N, C-alpha and C positions, 0 to 999 in steps of 0.2 A: 814165362809165354804162355806154358802150357796149364799151370796152374790159377792163371789169369782168365782164360780162356774156359776152365771150368765154372768157376766165378760168374762170370759173366752168361754161360750156356744156363747155369741155375737161376739166376736174377732173372733171365726170358724166360725162361719157364714160369716160375711163379710172380711173376708181374706184369699181371693179362692184361691192363688197361695202362692205357696214357698217362702219367703223371705218378704221383705217387700212392704208393699201393701200402696200406697199412695189411701187415700180418698176424697169424694167429699167435705165433712169439710176442710175449708185449715187449714193447721200446723199438721192435724191429720195423724197417721200411724199406721197400724198394723200389724203387725210381725207374722210369723209362721216359722215357722222349725222342721221338722217331723224327723232328725236326729239329731246326735253330730256334730259338725262342729271343724272345727282345729280354731285355735288362729286367729284372722283377723285385721286387724287394720283399723282404722278409724278417720276423723275426726268429731265431736260434734258442734253442733250451740247449745244453752242456750234451755234447754228439760226438760220435768218430761215423765219416759219411767215408767211403771206401768204393772208387769208381773201376770200372771194372773193364770201359767200353765206349766211347766217344771222350770229349772233354768239356770241362765249364771252366768260365772267370768267375771269380767270386771277388767283390770290392765293401772292404767294412774300416770306416772311415778311411785313413789315408793308405791304410794297405790294399793291394792289390794283389792275388793270386791267382794263376791258371793250375790245373790240375787235370791230369788224363788217366787214362787206363796204367794201372800199378803205382796208383798216388793217391793221398789221401789228404783229407783236412780235418783237423781237432778245434770244434769250438767248445771254449771253456765258460761261456755266460751265456746268460740270454742278452743276445746282442743283435743287432738291426745289419743287414748285411743286401746288397744288390748279387743277384746270381743271375748268369745266362749261360745258356748251353750254347755253346759254340761250334762242337763239332758234333753231329748227328743225321741220321737219315734212315726212312726204314729197313732200309736192308743191313743199316748199320747203329742200331741206335745207341741215344746214351743209357747206358745200366751201371746203377749204383746200390749201393748199401748204407743203410744208416740205422745209427744205433743208439739208441739214449745212453745216455751214462749216468749212472747214481752215484752219488757222490760219497753216501755212507759204507756203500761197498767196495767203493774208491779206497778211502780212507781204511778202511780193514783190511782190505789188502795189502797198500803199505807200508801200515802198521805191521804186518806179519812177515812182511821184506826186509824193515826195519829199512824203509828208502825216507828219506825226509829231504824238503827243501831247504834251499840256503835262506836263513834268518830275514837277510835283509835282500832276498830276492823281490824285486817289483814285477806285478801283472804288466804285460804290454797289451798288443791287441789280441781279442776275443777269440779269435781266429789262425792254426797255426797249421802249415802244410807238413807233409810228411811222405818219404816213401815206402811203399809197403813191402815188408821183408818178407821173405819164405814164408816165413815161421807165423808170421800176420795170418797171408793170405791165409795158410791153411786153417787157422784161426776161424778168419770169416766164412769161407766154405763149409767147416763142419756145421756153423751154426744157419747157415740159410739151407743146407742137405737136410736140416732138422723139420723144415718145411713140407717134406717129402716122408716124414716118418710119424704123425701126431702122436703116435701111443709112447713114441721116446721123448719126445718135447718135455715133461715134466721133470725128467730126471735130467736129462741130459744138455738142454738148453741154459740151465745155471751153469755148469761144467765150461761149456763152451763162450758162456760170458766171461767167467774168470779167469780162461785160458786169453779172450780176445784184450781185455784189461791186463793182465800179466805182460804179454809183448808191448801194450801201448807203455806200461808205465816202467819197462825195462827198452824202452827207444828212442829215436833223436827228440819225443816231443814231451817227453816226462817232466821235463822242468813245468811246461805247458799245465800238461792233464795233475802235476800237483800241486797247483793251487785249487783244481777242483777238490780234491780230496782232506789238505789242511784244514784243521779246526779253526783257527784265527791268523786269517794274512790279510793283505790287502783286496784278493778278488774275494774272500768270504764277505768283507765289509762292504764291497761294493755289490755285490749278489743280495746282501742285507735289501739294499736300498733298491735295489733293484723289486724286490720283492714287494718292499712298501708301496712303491710305485705303482706293481701289479695289481693290487689288494686296494688301492685309491685313485687309480689313473682318472676316474669320473669329476675327482673334486680337486680345487685347486689346493696348493699347498706353498708350505712356506720351506724356502733348503734348509732355513739354520732347524726344522723338524725334523727332515729327511736326514742332513748330518748325527744330529742327535739319534737316530735309527740304527744309523751305519756304524756308530762310534767313530768318527772320524772326525774331522775339522770341518770347515766349510771349506777353505783351501785346498785341502788333501781330497776329499770328496770330489768337486769339481775336476782338480789332476787327474787321478784314477779312475772316476769313475768315465769320463771321453778316452781316455787310454783304453779303456776295456771295451767299451759298447760304440766307440766311435762317434756320439754326440754327448749332449749336455744332459744332465736330468730333466729339463724340461723340453728340450725334442726329444727325447725316449719316451716321456708321457703321452708328447703329441703323436709319436708314432705309435704309438699302443690304440690312444684314441681312433686315428682314422685307420687304422688294419680292423680293428671291432665292429666301426660304423661300414667297412666296406662289407666285410661278413654279413652283417644285419643286412644290408643291400642285396645284395646277389643271393642271401637265400629267400629272398621275396617275403621276410619276417617284417620288415617296414620298410617307408619310404625313403628320401632322402634328407628333406628337413628332418624328419623325427627321429632317423639314425644318427645325424650332428647334435640332438639335443640330449638325446639316451646317454652317449658317452662323455657329454660336458661341454657342449660346445653351445653360445646362447646367441651366436649372432650367424644365421644361414649362410650371412655373404662368406665371412671369414672361413668357415666350414667348407665350402665349395673352394676357395681360392686354395686351401692349403690342402686339400684333398687334393685336386688340379698339380699340385704342386710335387705330392708325394709320387701320383700312380699315372699322370700325364694325362689326365682327361678328366672334366667333370666328371660328378658319382654316378649321372645315368649314362653317358657316351661308354666311359669305362665299364659301368655292369656290362652293358651290350657286346663290349667289343670281348669280355669273356667269358661271356654266354656263347657269343661266337665261337670262340677259340675253343671251347671248354675245359679252360685253364680254371682251377681251382681257385678260389676268393682267398683261401688261406692253408696254408698248411695245417695237418695234425700238430701238435704241438710237438715241435722236437724233428720233425721229420727233414728239412732243411732244403727244400730243393726247385720250389715253386716258383718262377717267374714272375713280376709284377712290376713295371717300374717304367718311367716317364720315357717316353720318346725320343721325346723332347731335348734335353740335353746329354752330353755326350760320356759316356760310361766315365767313369770318375772323377765327373766333375763336381764340386761343392753342391750344386742343387740336388745331383743325382744325391751324392750320399749322403746329404742330411748334417752337411759340416755346418757351421755358422752362416748364416742365419738357414740354415739347410735342411735337411732332408725334412731307410725303407727301413731272414728263414725273414739261414742261411737261410 
């Protein structure tokens, strides 16, 4: 508990604003929420999130998990999830650190340690919970503490990152983490499909083309894509479109109608209907709500914790999760 309080104190010191705080160390984000949040949809990149104080609930597809101080969750793919801070107050804020995971560095370290995934190991949900061991807590503290020593970051931050990855690769979520590191497995194939959709999300696509890109059969792509992301490929594309449209509207870059057209919608009524289904309100009302609450429209890629989501459907319902015909970063 003493080391956990030390991590909470460091996050409290360096996370100066409400919400997601980007830091001087690439890939490291600190999160502070001083109040409970409504369910919020976000898309996660591969990352680890370690909670030092407070509690949060996450839903990805059919997987629901709750983690609090002394626990972490691992995101192994760019996946859509709904998050909600369920324990926080001004005197006891929710405090969390998240660190983006680099697949090439993980692969190099796994090779050095001679750690291999089982050849027939299939990927499950892209979110995996774990308990923070004393060794993992020490590594997290060393990494966050470097924010107070800018002169040391260039040399010591890579060492702290390596230690963090080592503790994860030798911990209880190692099997999930290895899916990120291995050169050719089902998760890597799904990630190829995810990457292709992210590059082409404004255009219609054929599932046959996507399966060829992933080097999978159409049936295998549907099965494993949904197991990892909680959504079908077409649902995932829709989520990307709506998140980008939301960013454009909230930032004032364009109006709602133009935002919908920009991300690939041809029908304004369809755009408004699907936007409301995902975010719980039509575009203009949602934008006003976010501005009033000072919540970010989207997270820095991979940061993990902003709320966004329908106040209407109950948490975990198909409408909120984005399951068929559904649906949301981490």
